[in-house]
C-alpha positions, -999 to 999 in steps of 0.1 A, spaced: 0 0 0 30 23 -1 24 53 -25 -12 43 -30 -27 75 -15 -51 96 -35 -36 120 -60 -66 144 -63 -67 157 -27 -69 194 -20 -37 214 -15 -35 235 17 -42 267 -3 -73 251 -19 -85 238 15 -82 271 33 -98 290 4 -127 266 4 -132 273 41 -132 311 33 -157 304 6 -178 283 29 -177 311 56 -190 337 31 -222 316 28 -231 329 62 -233 365 50 -267 380 46 -254 407 21 -276 403 -10 -249 415 -33 -214 406 -21 -205 378 2 -169 376 15 -153 351 37 -118 350 53 -97 323 69 -66 331 90 -40 303 91 -9 300 112 25 289 100 17 253 110 -13 252 87 -38 254 116 -68 275 113 -67 304 137 -99 322 129 -126 327 102 -150 355 94 -175 368 69 -190 402 60 -221 412 80 -238 435 104 -220 445 136 -228 425 168 -261 437 182 -273 453 149 -304 433 138 -297 419 103 -334 425 94 -331 462 101 -297 466 85 -295 489 54 -283 464 28 -287 489 -1 -257 498 -23 -272 531 -35 -283 562 -16 -269 584 11 -242 572 35 -268 565 63 -290 545 39 -264 521 25 -244 492 39 -210 508 34 -209 528 66 -220 498 87 -208 465 74 -180 446 90 -158 430 63 -149 393 65 -112 402 71 -121 424 100 -144 398 115 -117 371 112 -91 392 129 -116 403 157 -130 368 161 -95 354 170 -94 346 207 -58 336 211 -26 355 216 -20 383 192 15 369 187 -1 339 169 -13 363 141 23 374 134 34 358 102 0 342 97 -17 341 63 -52 352 55 -73 336 27 -100 358 12 -121 353 -18 -121 390 -27 -90 412 -25 -91 433 7 -100 470 7 -78 497 22 -95 495 56 -90 458 58 -54 461 46 -47 484 76 -62 457 99 -42 430 83 -9 450 86 -16 460 122 -24 424 132 9 411 119 -5 389 91 23 386 65 5 371 35 -28 376 17 -40 349 -6 -70 360 -27 -93 345 -53 -106 374 -72 -97 411 -77 -129 425 -93 -124 460 -77 -87 463 -88 -94 496 -106 -108 513 -75 -87 537 -54 -94 517 -23 -78 486 -37 -49 505 -53 -42 520 -19 -45 486 -3 -20 470 -26 5 499 -21 2 497 18 5 459 18 36 460 -4 53 488 16 46 470 48 61 437 37 28 418 33 30 393 5 0 391 -18 -8 364 -43 -37 353 -63 -47 316 -60 -53 299 -93 -79 273 -87 -78 239 -105 -107 234 -129 -121 206 -107 -126 230 -78 -138 260 -99 -175 251 -97 -174 249 -59 -152 280 -53 -164 302 -81 -168 339 -70 -197 358 -85 
């Protein structure tokens, strides 16, 4: 039975991205669901998160709209998946130093600041659909200047159906 193991098992990157994608399915946002999975250097999951309303803010009363004034849209209120994953972590902050974060959508500038400040050293993302926005341009610049590695995960065709980002 030596060397008879399966050949089509998930890589670590595929596994952690799949967990980020599974986490985003908890989001109640009708337009964009984002999940995040933070992983330590030993390939152990430290925390997960998804975008949603702040604790104590009833999802049913949350302004999920994308258009309107600041008070009437989700943008001033929503907690992003990266933020929630960082804040959900209950261990020592030292464990986040040199960790990786898997996200299905490239982080905005606000989440980039949280990633940098937490000590996470690598961002692995699936899609970059907002790459032309100022927020993502600033995010990439800050992450690069602060020594945070960024890389896009290329998904094998067999996983594409399950991990596809809208």
